[in-house]
C-alpha positions, 0 to 999 in steps of 0.5 A: 575199312577205308577206300581211297582212289587217287588219280592225277594228270601230268605232263612229260616231255620225251628226253629228246624233246620230240614230244610232250605227253599228257599222262593220266595216272592212278595211285594203287596199292602194291598188291594191285598187280598180283590182284590183276594177275599182271606180269612184268615184261621188263624192269620191276613192279614197285612196292612199299619200299618205293614210298620215300623214293626221290623219284616217283616210280612208274609202270607203263604198258607195252603199248605205250613203250612201243609207241613212245620208245620204239627200239629203245629201253623204256626203263632207262 
């Protein structure tokens, strides 16, 4: 089998323009969350159905959501 890991860094500005974030990301397979025994708190995990989506799906943790979207819905 082939093992491949993709990592990337991107810039994101909060919708209100108040902060610009540098985000480190990692490409994963759609069974990663089950393997890591992770549970979704809000929204959904992505799957292979998102492969051809116009916008790249993103999963963030609760700590990031609480810090950068306090009192708001980080899902949108």
